[in-house]
DSSP file (Angstrom, degrees, kcal/mol; ACC not computed):
  #  RESIDUE AA STRUCTURE BP1 BP2  ACC     N-H-->O    O-->H-N    N-H-->O    O-->H-N    TCO  KAPPA ALPHA  PHI   PSI    X-CA   Y-CA   Z-CA
    1    1 A M              0   0    0      0, 0.0     2,-0.1     0, 0.0     0, 0.0   0.000 360.0 360.0 360.0 137.4    0.1    4.0   52.7
    2    2 A S        -     0   0    0      1,-0.1     2,-0.3     0, 0.0     0, 0.0  -0.471 360.0-108.0 -85.2 154.1   -2.7    5.8   54.6
    3    3 A T        -     0   0    0     -2,-0.1     2,-0.1     1,-0.1    -1,-0.1  -0.614  34.6-130.2 -80.1 138.7   -4.1    9.1   53.5
    4    4 A S     >  -     0   0    0     -2,-0.3     4,-2.3     1,-0.1     5,-0.2  -0.447  19.8-110.4 -85.9 163.4   -3.1   12.0   55.7
    5    5 A G  H  > S+     0   0    0      1,-0.2     4,-2.2     2,-0.2     5,-0.1   0.837 119.5  54.3 -65.8 -29.2   -5.5   14.5   57.1
    6    6 A A  H  > S+     0   0    0      2,-0.2     4,-1.5     1,-0.2    -1,-0.2   0.879 108.4  47.0 -69.7 -35.3   -4.0   17.1   54.8
    7    7 A E  H  > S+     0   0    0      2,-0.2     4,-1.9     1,-0.2    -2,-0.2   0.872 111.4  51.2 -68.6 -35.7   -4.6   15.0   51.7
    8    8 A L  H  X S+     0   0    0     -4,-2.3     4,-2.0     1,-0.2    -2,-0.2   0.899 108.4  53.5 -64.7 -42.6   -8.2   14.3   52.9
    9    9 A A  H  X S+     0   0    0     -4,-2.2     4,-1.9     1,-0.2    -1,-0.2   0.837 109.1  48.4 -61.2 -34.3   -8.6   18.2   53.4
   10   10 A Q  H  X S+     0   0    0     -4,-1.5     4,-2.6     2,-0.2    -1,-0.2   0.904 110.3  50.8 -76.7 -34.9   -7.5   18.8   49.8
   11   11 A K  H  X S+     0   0    0     -4,-1.9     4,-2.0     2,-0.2    -2,-0.2   0.874 111.7  48.5 -65.7 -38.2   -9.8   16.1   48.4
   12   12 A E  H  X S+     0   0    0     -4,-2.0     4,-2.6     2,-0.2    -1,-0.2   0.900 110.3  50.8 -65.7 -44.5  -12.7   17.7   50.3
   13   13 A L  H  X S+     0   0    0     -4,-1.9     4,-1.9     1,-0.2     5,-0.2   0.968 109.3  51.0 -62.9 -52.6  -11.9   21.1   49.1
   14   14 A I  H  X S+     0   0    0     -4,-2.6     4,-1.1     1,-0.2    -1,-0.2   0.880 109.1  50.9 -48.7 -46.3  -11.8   19.8   45.5
   15   15 A E  H >X S+     0   0    0     -4,-2.0     4,-0.6     1,-0.2     3,-0.5   0.915 108.3  52.4 -60.1 -45.3  -15.2   18.2   46.0
   16   16 A E  H >< S+     0   0    0     -4,-2.6     3,-0.7     1,-0.2    -1,-0.2   0.852 107.5  52.1 -61.6 -30.8  -16.7   21.6   47.3
   17   17 A F  H >< S+     0   0    0     -4,-1.9     3,-1.7     1,-0.2    -1,-0.2   0.750  92.3  75.5 -82.1 -22.3  -15.4   23.5   44.3
   18   18 A E  H << S+     0   0    0     -4,-1.1    -1,-0.2    -3,-0.5    -2,-0.2   0.789  85.2  65.5 -59.8 -24.0  -17.0   21.0   41.8
   19   19 A I  T << S+     0   0    0     -3,-0.7     2,-0.5    -4,-0.6    -1,-0.3   0.670  84.9  86.1 -72.4 -11.0  -20.4   22.5   42.5
   20   20 A F    <   -     0   0    0     -3,-1.7     3,-0.0    -4,-0.1    -3,-0.0  -0.773  60.2-163.8 -93.5 126.9  -19.4   25.8   41.0
   21   21 A D        +     0   0    0     -2,-0.5     2,-0.3     1,-0.0    -1,-0.1   0.768  69.8  23.7 -85.1 -28.9  -19.9   26.1   37.2
   22   22 A N  S  > S-     0   0    0      1,-0.1     4,-1.5     0, 0.0     3,-0.2  -0.852  77.8-108.0-138.5 176.8  -17.6   29.2   36.7
   23   23 A W  H  > S+     0   0    0     -2,-0.3     4,-2.5     1,-0.2     5,-0.2   0.704 109.5  64.4 -79.6 -23.3  -14.8   31.1   38.1
   24   24 A M  H  > S+     0   0    0      2,-0.2     4,-2.5     1,-0.2    -1,-0.2   0.949 108.2  45.8 -64.3 -43.8  -16.8   34.1   39.3
   25   25 A D  H  > S+     0   0    0      1,-0.2     4,-2.3     2,-0.2    -2,-0.2   0.917 111.5  50.7 -58.9 -43.6  -18.6   31.6   41.7
   26   26 A R  H  X S+     0   0    0     -4,-1.5     4,-2.3     2,-0.2    -1,-0.2   0.879 108.9  50.8 -65.0 -37.3  -15.4   30.1   42.7
   27   27 A Y  H  X S+     0   0    0     -4,-2.5     4,-3.2     2,-0.2     5,-0.2   0.953 111.1  49.8 -63.1 -48.2  -13.7   33.5   43.5
   28   28 A Q  H  X S+     0   0    0     -4,-2.5     4,-2.5     1,-0.2    -2,-0.2   0.875 109.4  49.8 -60.8 -34.0  -16.7   34.4   45.6
   29   29 A Y  H  X S+     0   0    0     -4,-2.3     4,-2.3     2,-0.2    -1,-0.2   0.922 112.5  48.9 -62.9 -44.7  -16.5   31.1   47.5
   30   30 A I  H  X S+     0   0    0     -4,-2.3     4,-2.1     2,-0.2    -2,-0.2   0.971 112.3  48.6 -64.2 -50.1  -12.7   31.7   48.1
   31   31 A I  H  X S+     0   0    0     -4,-3.2     4,-1.6     1,-0.3    -1,-0.2   0.882 110.0  50.8 -55.6 -42.2  -13.5   35.3   49.2
   32   32 A D  H  X S+     0   0    0     -4,-2.5     4,-0.5    -5,-0.2    -1,-0.3   0.896 107.6  53.5 -63.6 -39.1  -16.3   34.1   51.6
   33   33 A M  H >< S+     0   0    0     -4,-2.3     3,-1.4     1,-0.2    -2,-0.2   0.914 106.7  53.8 -62.1 -44.3  -13.8   31.5   53.1
   34   34 A G  H >< S+     0   0    0     -4,-2.1     3,-1.5     1,-0.3    -1,-0.2   0.816  99.2  60.5 -57.5 -34.5  -11.4   34.4   53.7
   35   35 A K  H 3< S+     0   0    0     -4,-1.6    -1,-0.3     1,-0.3    -2,-0.2   0.699 101.7  58.0 -67.4 -16.8  -14.1   36.4   55.7
   36   36 A Q  T << S+     0   0    0     -3,-1.4    -1,-0.3    -4,-0.5    -2,-0.2   0.318  74.4 126.4-103.6  13.9  -14.2   33.5   58.1
   37   37 A L    <   -     0   0    0     -3,-1.5     3,-0.1     1,-0.1    35,-0.0  -0.391  69.5-102.5 -60.7 143.3  -10.5   33.5   59.1
   38   38 A P        -     0   0    0      0, 0.0    35,-0.1     0, 0.0    -1,-0.1  -0.280  53.2 -75.8 -63.4 155.3  -10.0   33.7   62.8
   39   39 A N        -     0   0    0      1,-0.1    35,-0.0    -3,-0.1    -3,-0.0  -0.222  40.7-158.0 -52.7 133.5   -9.0   37.1   64.2
   40   40 A F        -     0   0    0     -3,-0.1    -1,-0.1    32,-0.0     5,-0.1  -0.873  22.3-126.9-122.5 101.1   -5.5   38.1   63.6
   41   41 A P    >   -     0   0    0      0, 0.0     3,-2.1     0, 0.0     4,-0.3  -0.024  10.7-126.0 -55.8 143.9   -4.4   40.7   66.2
   42   42 A D  G >  S+     0   0    0      1,-0.3     3,-1.8     2,-0.2    -2,-0.0   0.799 106.9  65.0 -56.1 -31.1   -2.9   43.9   65.1
   43   43 A E  G 3  S+     0   0    0      1,-0.3    -1,-0.3     3,-0.0    -3,-0.0   0.691  97.1  58.5 -70.7 -11.7    0.2   43.5   67.2
   44   44 A W  G <  S+     0   0    0     -3,-2.1     2,-2.2     1,-0.1    -1,-0.3   0.574  79.4  95.1 -87.1 -10.6    1.1   40.4   65.1
   45   45 A K    <   +     0   0    0     -3,-1.8     2,-0.3    -4,-0.3    -1,-0.1  -0.501  62.1 127.3 -84.8  74.3    1.1   42.6   61.9
   46   46 A T  S >> S-     0   0    0     -2,-2.2     4,-1.3     1,-0.0     3,-0.8  -0.774  76.8-102.9-122.9 164.2    4.9   43.2   62.0
   47   47 A E  T 34 S+     0   0    0     -2,-0.3     3,-0.1     1,-0.2    -1,-0.0   0.861 117.7  64.5 -53.6 -35.8    7.7   42.8   59.6
   48   48 A E  T 34 S+     0   0    0      1,-0.2    -1,-0.2     3,-0.0    -3,-0.1   0.884 112.0  34.1 -55.7 -39.5    8.7   39.6   61.4
   49   49 A F  T <4 S+     0   0    0     -3,-0.8    11,-2.5    -5,-0.2    -1,-0.2   0.597  93.9 111.9 -93.3 -13.9    5.5   38.0   60.3
   50   50 A K  B  <  -A   59   0A   0     -4,-1.3     2,-0.7     9,-0.2     9,-0.2  -0.347  63.5-133.8 -68.5 140.0    5.1   39.7   56.9
   51   51 A I    >   -     0   0    0      7,-2.6     3,-0.8    -2,-0.1     7,-0.3  -0.829  16.0-144.2 -99.5 118.1    5.4   37.6   53.9
   52   52 A Q  T 3  S+     0   0    0     -2,-0.7     3,-0.1     1,-0.2     5,-0.0  -0.440  78.9  44.2 -78.0 154.8    7.6   39.1   51.2
   53   53 A G  T 3  S+     0   0    0      1,-0.3     2,-0.4    -2,-0.1    -1,-0.2   0.450  81.0 118.7  96.0  -1.3    6.6   38.5   47.5
   54   54 A C    <   -     0   0    0     -3,-0.8    -1,-0.3     1,-0.1     4,-0.1  -0.843  60.3-145.8-103.5 134.1    3.0   39.2   48.0
   55   55 A Q  S    S+     0   0    0     64,-0.4     2,-0.2    -2,-0.4    -1,-0.1   0.921  90.5  42.1 -66.9 -41.9    1.5   42.1   46.0
   56   56 A S  S    S-     0   0    0      1,-0.1     2,-0.4    -3,-0.1    -2,-0.1  -0.493 109.8 -81.0 -94.3 174.2   -0.9   42.8   49.0
   57   57 A N        +     0   0    0     -2,-0.2    19,-1.4    -7,-0.1     2,-0.4  -0.603  51.1 176.6 -79.1 126.4    0.0   42.7   52.7
   58   58 A V  E     - B   0  75A   0     -2,-0.4    -7,-2.6    -7,-0.3     2,-0.4  -0.995   8.3-173.5-130.0 135.3    0.1   39.1   54.2
   59   59 A W  E     -AB  50  74A   0     15,-2.4    15,-1.9    -2,-0.4     2,-0.4  -0.998   4.7-176.8-127.1 132.5    1.1   38.3   57.7
   60   60 A M  E     + B   0  73A   0    -11,-2.5     2,-0.3    -2,-0.4    13,-0.2  -0.989   3.1 177.6-136.9 130.9    1.5   34.7   58.9
   61   61 A R  E     - B   0  72A   0     11,-3.5    11,-3.1    -2,-0.4     2,-0.3  -0.886   6.3-168.9-120.7 150.7    2.3   33.5   62.4
   62   62 A H  E     - B   0  71A   0     -2,-0.3     2,-0.3     9,-0.2     9,-0.2  -0.953   6.5-174.8-136.6 165.5    2.6   30.0   63.7
   63   63 A E  E     - B   0  70A   0      7,-2.1     7,-3.0    -2,-0.3     2,-0.6  -0.988  25.5-117.9-149.0 160.6    2.9   28.2   67.0
   64   64 A E  E     - B   0  69A   0     -2,-0.3     2,-0.6     5,-0.2     5,-0.2  -0.869  20.7-175.3-105.9 128.4    3.5   24.7   68.1
   65   65 A Q  E >  S- B   0  68A   0      3,-3.1     3,-2.4    -2,-0.6     2,-0.2  -0.951  70.1 -50.2-116.1 110.7    0.9   22.8   70.2
   66   66 A G  T 3  S-     0   0    0     -2,-0.6     0, 0.0     1,-0.3     0, 0.0  -0.442 122.3 -23.6  61.1-130.9    2.2   19.5   71.1
   67   67 A D  T 3  S+     0   0    0     -2,-0.2    29,-0.7    -3,-0.1     2,-0.3   0.459 120.6  96.4 -92.8   0.4    3.4   18.0   67.8
   68   68 A K  E <   -BC  65  95A   0     -3,-2.4    -3,-3.1    27,-0.2     2,-0.5  -0.710  66.1-137.8 -99.6 142.9    1.1   20.1   65.6
   69   69 A L  E     -BC  64  94A   0     25,-3.3    24,-2.9    -2,-0.3    25,-1.2  -0.861  15.6-159.0 -95.2 127.1    1.9   23.4   63.8
   70   70 A I  E     -B   63   0A   0     -7,-3.0    -7,-2.1    -2,-0.5     2,-0.4  -0.946   7.3-164.1-108.4 114.7   -0.9   26.0   64.1
   71   71 A F  E     -B   62   0A   0     -2,-0.6     2,-0.4    -9,-0.2    -9,-0.2  -0.814   7.9-176.7-103.2 140.4   -0.7   28.6   61.4
   72   72 A K  E     +B   61   0A   0    -11,-3.1   -11,-3.5    -2,-0.4     2,-0.3  -0.999  14.6 161.5-132.9 137.8   -2.6   31.9   61.6
   73   73 A A  E     -B   60   0A   0     -2,-0.4     2,-0.3   -13,-0.2   -13,-0.2  -0.956  15.3-176.1-151.6 168.8   -2.6   34.5   58.8
   74   74 A T  E     -B   59   0A   0    -15,-1.9   -15,-2.4    -2,-0.3     2,-0.3  -0.973   4.9-162.8-158.5 163.2   -4.4   37.4   57.4
   75   75 A S  E     -B   58   0A   0     -2,-0.3   -17,-0.2   -17,-0.2     6,-0.1  -0.988  28.3-130.3-148.1 157.9   -4.3   39.8   54.4
   76   76 A D  S    S+     0   0    0    -19,-1.4     2,-0.5    -2,-0.3   -18,-0.1   0.456  90.7  78.8 -86.9   3.6   -5.6   43.2   53.5
   77   77 A A  S  > S-     0   0    0    -20,-0.4     4,-2.6     1,-0.1     5,-0.2  -0.944  74.7-141.9-115.4 131.0   -6.9   41.8   50.3
   78   78 A A  H  > S+     0   0    0     -2,-0.5     4,-2.0     1,-0.2   -44,-0.2   0.865 100.6  44.8 -57.8 -47.9  -10.2   39.8   50.1
   79   79 A I  H  > S+     0   0    0      1,-0.2     4,-1.9     2,-0.2    -1,-0.2   0.879 114.6  51.1 -69.4 -37.2   -9.1   37.1   47.5
   80   80 A V  H  > S+     0   0    0      2,-0.2     4,-2.3     1,-0.2    -2,-0.2   0.895 105.0  55.0 -71.2 -38.3   -5.8   36.7   49.3
   81   81 A S  H  X S+     0   0    0     -4,-2.6     4,-2.5     1,-0.2    -1,-0.2   0.955 108.7  50.8 -51.6 -51.6   -7.5   36.2   52.7
   82   82 A G  H  X S+     0   0    0     -4,-2.0     4,-1.7     1,-0.2    -2,-0.2   0.889 108.8  49.5 -56.8 -39.0   -9.5   33.4   50.9
   83   83 A L  H  X S+     0   0    0     -4,-1.9     4,-2.5     2,-0.2    -1,-0.2   0.902 109.8  51.9 -64.9 -39.1   -6.2   31.8   49.6
   84   84 A I  H  X S+     0   0    0     -4,-2.3     4,-2.9     1,-0.2     5,-0.2   0.920 107.0  53.3 -63.5 -42.7   -4.9   31.9   53.1
   85   85 A A  H  X S+     0   0    0     -4,-2.5     4,-2.0     2,-0.2    -1,-0.2   0.881 109.2  49.9 -61.5 -39.5   -8.1   30.1   54.3
   86   86 A L  H  X S+     0   0    0     -4,-1.7     4,-1.5    -5,-0.2    -2,-0.2   0.929 113.4  45.0 -66.1 -43.2   -7.4   27.3   51.7
   87   87 A L  H  X S+     0   0    0     -4,-2.5     4,-2.9     2,-0.2     5,-0.4   0.917 112.8  49.2 -68.2 -40.7   -3.8   26.9   52.8
   88   88 A L  H  X S+     0   0    0     -4,-2.9     4,-2.7     1,-0.2    -1,-0.2   0.926 107.4  57.9 -62.2 -44.1   -4.7   27.0   56.6
   89   89 A R  H  < S+     0   0    0     -4,-2.0    -1,-0.2    -5,-0.2    -2,-0.2   0.900 117.1  32.2 -55.8 -41.4   -7.4   24.4   56.0
   90   90 A I  H  < S+     0   0    0     -4,-1.5    -1,-0.2    -5,-0.1    -2,-0.2   0.861 131.5  27.5 -85.8 -36.5   -4.8   22.0   54.5
   91   91 A Y  H >< S+     0   0    0     -4,-2.9     3,-0.6    -5,-0.2     2,-0.2   0.650  94.5  92.1-111.1 -17.7   -1.7   22.8   56.4
   92   92 A S  T 3< S+     0   0    0     -4,-2.7   -22,-0.2    -5,-0.4     3,-0.1  -0.532  88.0  23.4 -80.9 149.6   -2.6   24.1   59.9
   93   93 A E  T 3  S+     0   0    0    -24,-2.9     2,-0.3     1,-0.3    -1,-0.2   0.883  98.7 117.4  68.3  37.8   -3.0   21.7   62.8
   94   94 A R  E <  S-C   69   0A   0    -25,-1.2   -25,-3.3    -3,-0.6    -1,-0.3  -0.840  71.0 -98.9-124.1 165.6   -0.7   19.1   61.2
   95   95 A T  E  >  -C   68   0A   0     -2,-0.3     4,-2.6   -27,-0.2     5,-0.2  -0.461  35.8-111.2 -77.3 161.5    2.6   17.7   62.2
   96   96 A A  H  > S+     0   0    0    -29,-0.7     4,-2.6     1,-0.2     5,-0.2   0.906 120.2  51.1 -55.3 -44.9    5.7   19.1   60.7
   97   97 A D  H  > S+     0   0    0      2,-0.2     4,-2.7     1,-0.2    -1,-0.2   0.916 108.8  50.4 -62.3 -44.3    6.3   15.8   58.8
   98   98 A E  H  4 S+     0   0    0      2,-0.2     4,-0.3     1,-0.2    -2,-0.2   0.964 112.3  48.7 -62.4 -46.6    2.7   15.8   57.4
   99   99 A V  H >< S+     0   0    0     -4,-2.6     3,-1.5     1,-0.2    -2,-0.2   0.946 111.8  48.2 -60.1 -45.5    3.2   19.5   56.3
  100  100 A R  H 3< S+     0   0    0     -4,-2.6    -1,-0.2     1,-0.3    -2,-0.2   0.870 113.8  47.1 -64.0 -35.7    6.5   18.7   54.6
  101  101 A N  T 3< S+     0   0    0     -4,-2.7     2,-0.7    -5,-0.2    -1,-0.3   0.291  89.1  99.8 -94.2  14.6    5.1   15.6   52.9
  102  102 A T    <   -     0   0    0     -3,-1.5    -1,-0.1    -4,-0.3    -4,-0.0  -0.871  57.7-157.8-107.5 108.9    1.9   17.3   51.5
  103  103 A E        -     0   0    0     -2,-0.7     2,-2.0     1,-0.1     3,-0.2  -0.635  25.3-122.1 -71.2 132.0    2.1   18.4   47.9
  104  104 A P    >   +     0   0    0      0, 0.0     3,-1.3     0, 0.0     4,-0.5  -0.400  52.1 153.5 -75.1  63.1   -0.4   21.1   47.1
  105  105 A F  T 3>  +     0   0    0     -2,-2.0     4,-2.1     1,-0.3     3,-0.4   0.706  60.0  74.1 -68.5 -21.7   -2.1   19.1   44.4
  106  106 A F  H 3> S+     0   0    0     -3,-0.2     4,-3.2     1,-0.2     6,-0.4   0.837  84.3  65.8 -60.5 -30.9   -5.3   21.1   45.0
  107  107 A L  H <4>S+     0   0    0     -3,-1.3     5,-1.4     1,-0.2     6,-1.1   0.942 110.8  35.0 -54.6 -50.3   -3.9   24.2   43.3
  108  108 A A  H >45S+     0   0    0     -4,-0.5     3,-0.8    -3,-0.4    -1,-0.2   0.920 117.1  54.4 -74.3 -41.3   -3.7   22.3   39.9
  109  109 A E  H 3<5S+     0   0    0     -4,-2.1    -2,-0.2     1,-0.3    -1,-0.2   0.863 114.0  40.6 -59.5 -39.3   -7.0   20.3   40.5
  110  110 A L  T 3<5S-     0   0    0     -4,-3.2    -1,-0.3    -5,-0.2    -2,-0.2   0.565 112.2-120.7 -90.4  -2.0   -9.0   23.4   41.2
  111  111 A G  T X>5S+     0   0    0     -3,-0.8     4,-2.0    -4,-0.4     3,-1.7   0.548  70.1 136.1  83.3   7.0   -7.2   25.3   38.4
  112  112 A L  H 3>< +     0   0    0     -5,-1.4     4,-2.2    -6,-0.4    -4,-0.2   0.897  67.4  59.1 -55.1 -40.6   -5.9   28.0   40.8
  113  113 A D  H 34 S+     0   0    0     -6,-1.1    -1,-0.3     1,-0.2    -5,-0.1   0.797 113.8  36.5 -61.9 -24.9   -2.5   27.9   39.1
  114  114 A K  H <4 S+     0   0    0     -3,-1.7    -1,-0.2    -7,-0.3    -2,-0.2   0.774 119.7  46.4 -96.4 -26.7   -4.1   28.9   35.8
  115  115 A H  H  < S+     0   0    0     -4,-2.0     2,-0.2     2,-0.1    -2,-0.2   0.593  92.3  87.1 -95.1 -17.1   -6.8   31.3   37.1
  116  116 A L  S  < S-     0   0    0     -4,-2.2    -5,-0.0    -5,-0.3     0, 0.0  -0.583  85.3-110.2 -83.9 149.8   -4.8   33.5   39.5
  117  117 A S     >  -     0   0    0     -2,-0.2     4,-3.1     1,-0.1     5,-0.3  -0.351  35.1-105.3 -69.2 158.6   -3.0   36.5   38.2
  118  118 A P  H  > S+     0   0    0      0, 0.0     4,-2.7     0, 0.0     5,-0.2   0.911 122.7  49.9 -55.5 -37.3    0.9   36.0   38.2
  119  119 A T  H  > S+     0   0    0      2,-0.2     4,-1.8     1,-0.2   -64,-0.4   0.902 112.6  44.9 -69.7 -39.3    1.2   38.4   41.3
  120  120 A R  H  > S+     0   0    0      2,-0.2     4,-3.3     1,-0.2     5,-0.2   0.910 113.8  51.4 -64.7 -46.4   -1.5   36.5   43.2
  121  121 A S  H  X S+     0   0    0     -4,-3.1     4,-2.4     1,-0.2    -2,-0.2   0.899 108.8  50.7 -64.2 -40.0    0.1   33.2   42.2
  122  122 A N  H  X S+     0   0    0     -4,-2.7     4,-2.2    -5,-0.3    -1,-0.2   0.918 111.3  49.0 -62.6 -41.5    3.6   34.5   43.4
  123  123 A G  H  X S+     0   0    0     -4,-1.8     4,-2.1     2,-0.2    -2,-0.2   0.922 108.6  52.3 -66.0 -43.3    2.0   35.4   46.7
  124  124 A L  H  X S+     0   0    0     -4,-3.3     4,-2.5     1,-0.2    -1,-0.2   0.923 112.0  46.0 -59.7 -41.5    0.4   32.1   47.1
  125  125 A H  H  X S+     0   0    0     -4,-2.4     4,-2.5     1,-0.2    -2,-0.2   0.865 109.0  55.5 -73.9 -29.9    3.7   30.3   46.5
  126  126 A A  H  X S+     0   0    0     -4,-2.2     4,-2.0     2,-0.2    -1,-0.2   0.900 110.7  46.0 -63.6 -40.0    5.5   32.7   49.0
  127  127 A M  H  X S+     0   0    0     -4,-2.1     4,-2.3     2,-0.2    -2,-0.2   0.945 112.0  50.1 -64.8 -49.0    2.9   31.7   51.6
  128  128 A L  H  X S+     0   0    0     -4,-2.5     4,-3.0     1,-0.2    -2,-0.2   0.930 109.2  53.5 -56.3 -44.3    3.3   28.0   50.8
  129  129 A E  H  X S+     0   0    0     -4,-2.5     4,-3.0     1,-0.2    -1,-0.2   0.929 107.7  49.9 -60.6 -44.8    7.1   28.5   51.1
  130  130 A R  H  X S+     0   0    0     -4,-2.0     4,-2.2     1,-0.2    -1,-0.2   0.888 109.3  51.2 -63.2 -36.8    6.8   30.0   54.5
  131  131 A I  H  X S+     0   0    0     -4,-2.3     4,-2.3     2,-0.2    -2,-0.2   0.950 111.3  47.6 -61.2 -49.5    4.7   27.1   55.6
  132  132 A Y  H  X S+     0   0    0     -4,-3.0     4,-3.1     2,-0.2    -2,-0.2   0.901 110.6  52.7 -57.5 -45.1    7.3   24.6   54.3
  133  133 A Q  H  X S+     0   0    0     -4,-3.0     4,-2.5     2,-0.2     5,-0.2   0.927 108.5  49.0 -54.6 -48.8   10.1   26.5   56.0
  134  134 A V  H  X S+     0   0    0     -4,-2.2     4,-2.6     2,-0.2    -2,-0.2   0.935 113.5  47.8 -58.3 -50.0    8.3   26.5   59.4
  135  135 A A  H  X S+     0   0    0     -4,-2.3     4,-1.5     1,-0.2    -1,-0.2   0.939 110.5  52.6 -62.7 -44.4    7.7   22.7   59.0
  136  136 A Q  H  < S+     0   0    0     -4,-3.1    -2,-0.2     1,-0.2    -1,-0.2   0.905 112.5  43.8 -54.4 -45.7   11.4   22.2   58.0
  137  137 A Q  H  < S+     0   0    0     -4,-2.5    -1,-0.2     1,-0.2    -2,-0.2   0.862 114.2  49.7 -71.5 -36.4   12.6   24.0   61.1
  138  138 A A  H  <        0   0    0     -4,-2.6    -1,-0.2     1,-0.2    -2,-0.2   0.685 360.0 360.0 -75.8 -17.6   10.2   22.2   63.4
  139  139 A A     <        0   0    0     -4,-1.5    -1,-0.2    -5,-0.2    -2,-0.1   0.468 360.0 360.0 -73.6 360.0   11.1   18.8   62.1
């Protein structure tokens, strides 16, 4: 079975994080990734696009371009914006099938599931759930 683009993206991410010796550096890297998120217009910051279950405000919107799902998202919290950047890197610009078939193994590999506070972790899973819902509906 061939490796999907989403799986390759996860492997690249894991390799990038291997250069950091400690979690302070990893958090900083995640925050820096969040600062590079594409612009998310204020008119998209509506209840319709808001993700429930996040401690901070998170908005996620998607569109379909051909057979690919394009996700855009933002947050008012730096670390959460970084988590969004991680998710978009793996799940955006993929087909619905690819999204649905991509387990987020990078969370455990990077230790994010252990190092995030429970509220951040819940938020991350709420964002993932939205991504999977969108893919399910598009499939």
